[in-house]
C-alpha positions as a printed NumPy array, in Angstrom:
array([[  0.079, -52.964,  21.438],
       [ -1.563, -52.537,  24.929],
       [ -3.283, -55.96 ,  26.587],
       [ -7.032, -55.442,  26.674],
       [ -8.557, -54.397,  30.51 ],
       [-11.433, -56.66 ,  30.273],
       [ -9.712, -59.674,  28.656],
       [-11.347, -61.913,  25.967],
       [-13.271, -63.725,  28.056],
       [-15.435, -61.407,  29.825],
       [-19.554, -61.145,  29.393],
       [-20.452, -58.189,  28.139],
       [-24.346, -57.891,  27.723],
       [-27.266, -55.667,  28.044],
       [-30.385, -56.073,  30.354],
       [-34.34 , -55.142,  30.731],
       [-37.231, -56.977,  32.634],
       [-40.651, -57.874,  31.45 ],
       [-42.694, -55.616,  32.972],
       [-41.024, -52.778,  32.02 ],
       [-40.724, -53.565,  28.621],
       [-43.309, -56.707,  26.983],
       [-46.694, -54.647,  27.329],
       [-49.465, -56.969,  26.108],
       [-50.575, -57.09 ,  29.989],
       [-53.783, -59.27 ,  28.985],
       [-52.221, -61.152,  26.05 ],
       [-52.013, -65.029,  25.968],
       [-53.694, -65.759,  29.086],
       [-51.392, -63.707,  31.238],
       [-52.482, -63.725,  34.514],
       [-52.238, -59.985,  36.301],
       [-49.427, -58.93 ,  39.173],
       [-49.38 , -56.729,  41.275],
       [-48.007, -53.822,  39.095],
       [-50.477, -53.888,  36.468],
       [-52.937, -51.209,  37.818],
       [-49.577, -48.988,  38.007],
       [-48.22 , -49.878,  34.986],
       [-51.643, -49.357,  33.175],
       [-51.981, -45.955,  34.8  ],
       [-49.405, -44.47 ,  32.281],
       [-50.66 , -45.843,  29.024],
       [-47.613, -46.263,  26.74 ],
       [-45.952, -49.76 ,  26.637],
       [-42.699, -50.853,  24.598],
       [-44.342, -53.881,  23.107],
       [-40.844, -56.129,  23.596],
       [-43.644, -58.921,  23.311],
       [-44.376, -58.239,  19.751],
       [-41.354, -57.   ,  18.681],
       [-39.234, -60.047,  19.498],
       [-37.449, -60.616,  16.497],
       [-36.418, -56.594,  15.951],
       [-35.083, -56.318,  20.224],
       [-32.787, -59.397,  19.054],
       [-31.731, -58.153,  15.767],
       [-30.518, -54.961,  17.555],
       [-28.437, -57.168,  20.525],
       [-27.506, -59.347,  17.97 ],
       [-25.806, -55.265,  16.007],
       [-24.607, -54.299,  19.684],
       [-22.193, -57.331,  19.627],
       [-23.156, -58.418,  23.213],
       [-22.252, -61.896,  23.968],
       [-24.869, -62.303,  27.179],
       [-29.012, -60.653,  27.378],
       [-30.529, -60.379,  30.878],
       [-34.044, -60.347,  30.65 ],
       [-36.872, -61.407,  33.382],
       [-39.843, -63.749,  32.846],
       [-43.489, -62.188,  33.76 ],
       [-44.125, -65.014,  36.18 ],
       [-47.787, -64.514,  35.393],
       [-47.073, -64.923,  31.939],
       [-46.278, -69.084,  32.55 ],
       [-48.382, -69.355,  35.294],
       [-51.418, -66.618,  35.491],
       [-52.512, -67.928,  39.581],
       [-48.6  , -68.107,  40.086],
       [-48.685, -71.924,  40.869],
       [-50.637, -74.616,  38.971],
       [-51.681, -75.023,  35.528],
       [-48.457, -73.651,  32.962],
       [-50.08 , -71.301,  30.058],
       [-48.605, -72.815,  26.999],
       [-48.788, -69.815,  25.015],
       [-46.632, -67.874,  27.431],
       [-44.068, -71.116,  27.699],
       [-44.219, -70.745,  23.729],
       [-43.063, -67.516,  23.822],
       [-40.287, -67.41 ,  25.631],
       [-38.575, -70.49 ,  24.06 ],
       [-39.297, -68.571,  20.918],
       [-37.022, -65.438,  22.571],
       [-34.506, -67.861,  24.503],
       [-34.198, -70.35 ,  20.885],
       [-33.666, -67.174,  18.404],
       [-31.578, -65.763,  20.895],
       [-29.269, -68.481,  21.098],
       [-29.622, -69.129,  17.142],
       [-28.208, -65.519,  17.158],
       [-25.193, -66.422,  19.692],
       [-26.621, -64.429,  22.601],
       [-26.12 , -66.38 ,  25.968],
       [-29.764, -65.924,  27.756],
       [-29.256, -64.332,  31.585],
       [-32.433, -65.514,  32.771],
       [-33.98 , -63.564,  36.011],
       [-37.313, -65.413,  37.594],
       [-38.101, -62.402,  39.46 ],
       [-38.008, -58.943,  39.139],
       [-40.947, -57.748,  41.288],
       [-44.177, -58.12 ,  39.07 ],
       [-45.069, -60.348,  42.058],
       [-48.887, -62.351,  41.179],
       [-51.722, -60.47 ,  41.634],
       [-53.57 , -64.255,  42.948],
       [-51.225, -65.029,  45.639],
       [-50.33 , -61.557,  46.963],
       [-54.246, -62.159,  47.846],
       [-52.769, -64.574,  49.401],
       [-50.684, -63.056,  52.22 ],
       [-47.421, -62.852,  49.409],
       [-44.268, -63.147,  50.745],
       [-45.904, -62.717,  54.196],
       [-47.334, -66.143,  53.468],
       [-45.013, -69.58 ,  54.883],
       [-46.347, -71.017,  51.844],
       [-44.432, -68.308,  49.173],
       [-40.904, -70.034,  49.687],
       [-42.587, -72.931,  48.411],
       [-44.593, -71.001,  45.776],
       [-41.445, -69.423,  44.302],
       [-39.974, -72.997,  44.621],
       [-43.025, -74.693,  42.5  ],
       [-42.071, -71.396,  39.458],
       [-38.584, -72.312,  39.907],
       [-39.219, -75.44 ,  38.825],
       [-41.542, -75.413,  36.1  ],
       [-38.504, -72.581,  33.937],
       [-36.322, -75.212,  34.871],
       [-37.94 , -78.141,  32.848],
       [-39.749, -75.376,  30.143],
       [-35.796, -74.481,  29.679],
       [-33.859, -78.036,  30.041],
       [-30.935, -78.121,  27.638],
       [-31.158, -74.287,  26.458],
       [-30.379, -72.267,  29.875],
       [-26.919, -72.236,  31.57 ],
       [-27.499, -69.149,  33.827],
       [-30.1  , -68.22 ,  35.766],
       [-30.681, -64.939,  38.437],
       [-33.388, -66.082,  41.231],
       [-34.206, -62.024,  42.382],
       [-33.643, -58.905,  41.655],
       [-32.91 , -56.484,  43.429],
       [-34.594, -57.439,  47.156],
       [-33.681, -54.342,  48.765],
       [-36.134, -52.338,  46.517],
       [-39.12 , -55.168,  46.538],
       [-38.934, -55.781,  49.804],
       [-37.764, -52.045,  50.919],
       [-40.091, -50.221,  48.734],
       [-43.219, -52.756,  48.65 ],
       [-43.044, -53.832,  52.103],
       [-41.826, -51.813,  54.315],
       [-42.118, -47.948,  53.055],
       [-45.367, -48.88 ,  51.143],
       [-44.094, -46.727,  48.707],
       [-44.548, -48.979,  45.36 ],
       [-46.777, -52.105,  44.787],
       [-47.946, -54.085,  46.88 ],
       [-48.102, -50.912,  49.54 ],
       [-47.252, -52.988,  52.887],
       [-45.712, -51.249,  55.673],
       [-44.604, -54.17 ,  57.761],
       [-42.41 , -53.689,  60.891],
       [-41.539, -56.263,  63.348],
       [-42.495, -59.991,  62.958],
       [-43.767, -59.641,  59.583],
       [-41.134, -57.674,  58.612],
       [-38.991, -60.129,  59.264],
       [-40.936, -62.993,  57.732],
       [-40.891, -61.512,  54.324],
       [-37.133, -61.186,  54.543],
       [-36.46 , -64.395,  55.895],
       [-39.158, -65.809,  53.089],
       [-37.728, -63.77 ,  50.007],
       [-34.205, -65.765,  50.927],
       [-35.465, -68.927,  51.929],
       [-37.529, -68.795,  48.352],
       [-34.644, -67.964,  46.672],
       [-32.205, -71.346,  47.697],
       [-35.136, -73.491,  46.863],
       [-35.03 , -71.672,  43.471],
       [-31.644, -72.615,  43.24 ],
       [-31.929, -76.222,  43.937],
       [-35.183, -76.628,  41.646],
       [-33.613, -75.258,  38.775],
       [-30.305, -77.252,  39.264],
       [-32.751, -80.832,  40.024],
       [-34.217, -80.052,  36.721],
       [-31.603, -79.204,  34.319],
       [-29.343, -81.577,  33.088],
       [-27.047, -78.301,  32.357],
       [-24.306, -77.246,  34.456],
       [-26.138, -74.419,  35.75 ],
       [-24.87 , -70.928,  36.995],
       [-27.103, -69.346,  39.182],
       [-27.033, -66.041,  41.162],
       [-29.03 , -62.741,  42.363],
       [-28.818, -59.346,  41.701],
       [-28.749, -56.999,  45.035],
       [-28.283, -53.891,  44.687],
       [-26.975, -50.502,  47.292],
       [-24.993, -47.807,  46.993],
       [-20.809, -48.32 ,  47.229],
       [-19.481, -45.949,  49.405],
       [-15.885, -44.552,  48.287],
       [-13.157, -42.936,  50.09 ],
       [-12.771, -39.374,  50.034],
       [ -9.055, -39.418,  49.426],
       [ -8.13 , -42.633,  47.287],
       [ -4.771, -42.61 ,  49.055],
       [ -5.31 , -42.041,  52.347],
       [ -5.373, -45.789,  54.578],
       [ -8.172, -44.616,  57.029],
       [-10.449, -42.815,  54.462],
       [-10.343, -46.491,  52.281],
       [-11.185, -48.077,  55.845],
       [-13.966, -45.564,  56.135],
       [-15.42 , -46.509,  53.195],
       [-15.125, -50.502,  53.286],
       [-16.895, -49.653,  56.846],
       [-19.551, -47.495,  55.462],
       [-21.025, -49.433,  53.239],
       [-21.79 , -52.165,  55.792],
       [-23.319, -49.823,  58.171],
       [-27.438, -48.791,  58.771],
       [-26.057, -45.442,  59.841],
       [-25.31 , -44.784,  55.932],
       [-27.887, -46.558,  54.225],
       [-31.751, -45.649,  53.999],
       [-34.705, -48.756,  55.537],
       [-33.847, -51.912,  53.757],
       [-31.272, -50.662,  51.749],
       [-28.405, -52.997,  52.632],
       [-26.231, -55.665,  50.805],
       [-25.381, -57.613,  53.987],
       [-28.66 , -58.076,  55.144],
       [-29.805, -60.176,  52.287],
       [-26.114, -61.147,  51.368],
       [-24.78 , -62.392,  54.075],
       [-26.96 , -65.076,  54.993],
       [-26.931, -66.357,  51.311],
       [-22.721, -66.466,  51.376],
       [-22.312, -66.561,  54.865],
       [-24.703, -68.175,  56.482],
       [-25.92 , -65.702,  58.961],
       [-27.708, -62.913,  59.597],
       [-26.132, -59.57 ,  60.328],
       [-26.902, -58.412,  63.581],
       [-26.069, -54.716,  63.276],
       [-28.923, -54.582,  60.342],
       [-31.14 , -56.72 ,  62.677],
       [-30.695, -54.306,  65.524],
       [-31.38 , -51.253,  63.076],
       [-34.121, -52.517,  61.882],
       [-35.795, -53.803,  65.719],
       [-36.381, -57.197,  64.448],
       [-35.175, -60.827,  65.16 ],
       [-35.302, -63.775,  63.022],
       [-35.558, -66.636,  64.046],
       [-35.076, -69.527,  61.623],
       [-33.867, -73.222,  61.85 ],
       [-30.144, -74.519,  60.744],
       [-31.936, -76.09 ,  57.336],
       [-33.575, -73.363,  56.638],
       [-30.027, -71.346,  56.626],
       [-28.4  , -74.555,  54.456],
       [-31.166, -73.478,  52.011],
       [-30.387, -70.229,  51.876],
       [-27.089, -70.472,  51.125],
       [-27.541, -72.036,  47.896],
       [-23.872, -71.942,  46.421],
       [-24.615, -69.468,  44.19 ],
       [-21.778, -69.329,  41.358],
       [-21.347, -65.404,  41.472],
       [-22.452, -62.66 ,  43.21 ],
       [-24.818, -60.096,  41.484],
       [-24.687, -56.427,  41.985],
       [-26.125, -53.452,  40.474],
       [-24.351, -50.469,  40.554],
       [-25.247, -46.783,  39.549],
       [-23.987, -44.379,  41.811],
       [-22.218, -44.032,  45.167],
       [-21.685, -41.745,  48.464],
       [-18.28 , -40.311,  49.372],
       [-16.895, -40.98 ,  52.57 ],
       [-13.869, -39.954,  55.77 ],
       [-12.544, -40.945,  58.623],
       [-13.518, -38.205,  61.082],
       [-13.274, -38.363,  64.963],
       [-12.283, -42.361,  64.921],
       [-15.535, -43.224,  62.469],
       [-16.62 , -42.778,  58.825],
       [-18.437, -39.435,  57.83 ],
       [-20.305, -38.565,  55.001],
       [-18.552, -35.655,  52.813],
       [-21.407, -34.44 ,  51.127],
       [-20.909, -33.949,  47.024],
       [-23.099, -30.937,  45.694],
       [-21.355, -30.442,  42.695],
       [-21.593, -34.13 ,  41.52 ],
       [-23.415, -34.136,  38.159],
       [-26.679, -36.033,  38.004],
       [-28.974, -37.435,  35.513],
       [-32.561, -36.697,  34.924],
       [-33.618, -38.491,  38.079],
       [-31.823, -36.388,  39.915],
       [-28.946, -39.113,  41.189],
       [-25.723, -38.35 ,  41.243],
       [-23.445, -40.046,  39.253],
       [-20.144, -41.888,  40.977],
       [-18.163, -43.709,  38.663],
       [-15.796, -44.81 ,  41.99 ],
       [-18.53 , -46.95 ,  42.669],
       [-18.07 , -49.365,  40.302],
       [-14.361, -49.75 ,  41.516],
       [-15.019, -50.181,  44.972],
       [-18.298, -51.568,  45.393],
       [-16.958, -55.002,  43.233],
       [-13.028, -54.9  ,  45.251],
       [-15.127, -54.166,  48.313],
       [-17.734, -57.38 ,  48.016],
       [-15.422, -59.746,  46.984],
       [-13.682, -59.045,  49.768],
       [-16.251, -59.992,  52.018],
       [-18.022, -62.66 ,  49.997],
       [-15.198, -64.316,  47.97 ],
       [-17.525, -64.728,  44.909],
       [-16.785, -63.765,  41.072],
       [-18.567, -60.238,  40.434],
       [-21.11 , -59.778,  37.598],
       [-22.594, -56.233,  37.476],
       [-26.287, -57.405,  36.484],
       [-26.569, -53.424,  35.669],
       [-25.188, -50.136,  35.116],
       [-26.524, -47.274,  32.769],
       [-27.788, -44.064,  33.544],
       [-31.245, -42.117,  32.475],
       [-31.238, -38.908,  30.664],
       [-33.561, -36.514,  28.823],
       [-32.955, -37.766,  25.415],
       [-34.948, -36.347,  22.402],
       [-35.074, -37.675,  19.031],
       [-33.26 , -34.3  ,  16.854],
       [-33.022, -34.72 ,  13.086],
       [-33.535, -38.358,  13.166],
       [-30.828, -38.644,  15.631],
       [-30.195, -39.314,  19.695],
       [-27.122, -37.016,  20.916],
       [-26.761, -38.353,  24.169],
       [-22.928, -37.623,  24.764],
       [-23.814, -37.489,  28.819],
       [-24.55 , -41.032,  28.802],
       [-21.337, -42.109,  26.597],
       [-19.161, -40.072,  28.725],
       [-21.258, -42.073,  31.925],
       [-20.253, -45.43 ,  30.051],
       [-16.635, -44.312,  29.377],
       [-15.881, -43.35 ,  33.082],
       [-17.965, -46.057,  35.199],
       [-16.176, -48.404,  32.57 ],
       [-13.014, -47.136,  33.305],
       [-13.6  , -47.359,  37.239],
       [-14.39 , -51.281,  36.478],
       [-11.591, -52.275,  34.354],
       [ -9.218, -50.923,  37.222],
       [-11.188, -52.633,  39.519],
       [-10.736, -55.767,  36.965],
       [ -7.026, -55.337,  36.284],
       [ -6.435, -54.608,  40.278],
       [ -7.147, -58.124,  41.113],
       [-10.897, -57.913,  41.587],
       [-12.538, -60.868,  39.557],
       [-15.959, -59.578,  37.38 ],
       [-16.873, -61.904,  35.525],
       [-19.809, -59.684,  33.297],
       [-21.325, -56.335,  32.814],
       [-25.306, -56.034,  31.594],
       [-25.777, -52.415,  30.855],
       [-29.061, -51.107,  32.45 ],
       [-31.357, -50.916,  29.513],
       [-31.143, -52.223,  26.168],
       [-34.35 , -50.294,  25.796],
       [-36.4  , -47.093,  27.366],
       [-38.716, -48.627,  29.342],
       [-41.563, -48.312,  32.095],
       [-39.419, -47.384,  35.015],
       [-41.612, -48.154,  37.286],
       [-43.349, -45.328,  39.804],
       [-41.594, -42.595,  37.485],
       [-43.424, -44.081,  34.683],
       [-42.024, -43.371,  30.869],
       [-39.876, -40.082,  31.627],
       [-36.745, -41.363,  32.139],
       [-35.303, -42.762,  30.048],
       [-32.15 , -45.566,  30.331],
       [-32.289, -47.516,  27.204],
       [-29.485, -47.298,  24.985],
       [-32.049, -47.926,  22.195],
       [-34.899, -44.73 ,  22.527],
       [-38.285, -46.209,  22.132],
       [-41.015, -43.439,  20.447],
       [-44.05 , -44.331,  22.074],
       [-45.8  , -42.081,  19.744],
       [-45.042, -44.186,  16.832],
       [-45.803, -47.596,  18.05 ],
       [-42.848, -47.819,  20.264],
       [-40.428, -47.095,  17.425],
       [-36.989, -48.393,  18.061],
       [-33.843, -45.967,  17.11 ],
       [-30.286, -46.922,  18.448],
       [-28.9  , -43.818,  19.912],
       [-25.552, -42.458,  19.685],
       [-24.161, -44.489,  22.768],
       [-25.884, -47.414,  21.224],
       [-22.641, -47.597,  18.91 ],
       [-20.181, -45.899,  21.131],
       [-20.68 , -49.348,  23.521],
       [-21.145, -51.539,  20.62 ],
       [-17.073, -50.397,  20.022],
       [-16.099, -50.555,  23.22 ],
       [-17.839, -54.651,  23.329],
       [-15.76 , -54.949,  19.777],
       [-12.845, -54.027,  21.067],
       [-13.204, -56.048,  24.377],
       [-13.058, -52.444,  26.352],
       [-10.041, -50.835,  24.486],
       [-12.223, -48.073,  23.472],
       [-12.462, -46.557,  26.852],
       [ -8.671, -46.281,  27.135],
       [ -8.852, -43.417,  24.004],
       [ -8.417, -39.737,  25.   ],
       [ -7.285, -41.501,  28.655],
       [ -4.991, -39.001,  30.041]])
């Protein structure tokens, strides 16, 4: 009998975030976030706030061992800091306890972009007090879930909410910082995350496991048998030349894991970040895993002694026109472990399709093929020595996809927005269920 490609202790999970799925933005004392007006402009919602029992039942049917979800900061602390909103606390405690009763481990993300508007009006991440605000929030969460939650993520994708929200100005809070302002935001986010790790551990009697979720596009070699191309890919993924704006893993991960900023990126952004020795001790907080969100990647080769991009115009694309490159889920974790020496969690991976209900079902063959191809690559990386602890599919549900509204559908479960956010498991839901039940053996079927 062939060995299971992921072993018996691999953490299979699904993920969502609060703003993208909960709805009920003005319910039970929740405060406003910087994203609320953008969310309301597009109308519909998943209404997970009202459908927790149904969603947990779906997770149980799927067979996941873990559920990654984020907290709405303002549902717990409407002003960002200060008094706890008890109704918000009751909601999340009910969710956590319901998950545990059903044998599903909660993986709680503190911050998934929905920053409190009250704190943004005080300067947000630019304010020198912002790391302390985040620490206070984390301390409150740690106390609330003490004895219940063992796994936390502090922040999700600083590359995106800093890069797009505070550099490009293409999403809330729509800042276009440069120079020292940009440097301060980057430093405050990292310092806040480190303080949050300390606060969570100090507030819990459990042995916590904590990470943050980075994201970037891994590079992969044009010729996987060519050592030069392999080295080109390794070099490219840390190079500003191949990455857009702040879309860098090393800019945020080097301080957190290696104790210093990546000078290449500081030079690229034309910033310097002054910091104290104590700051860096806090930032290098002792994360237990390297969390990474990976969706696609890019091909490189060695040309004239340096990495060069290889265009892939014929690559398949999803409904957001993102190229699909399964190799990213092999080389991304591999290169990250080589640099940071921490076990890897794939904290997000998935794809969006133009899903439709046809005669009561959603036949999303493209998503099934995506899962099969990407998970094969992930299994190969694990088999060849990259320590990968778990995988979260994004997303359990179709949801609000930020600036793109509700048109892109990433879910294993179809959400019918025209019929009260009715849930309908897609064909991919049942495929992933088989993958989980077989500890990955399902993906080896029909493999040449």
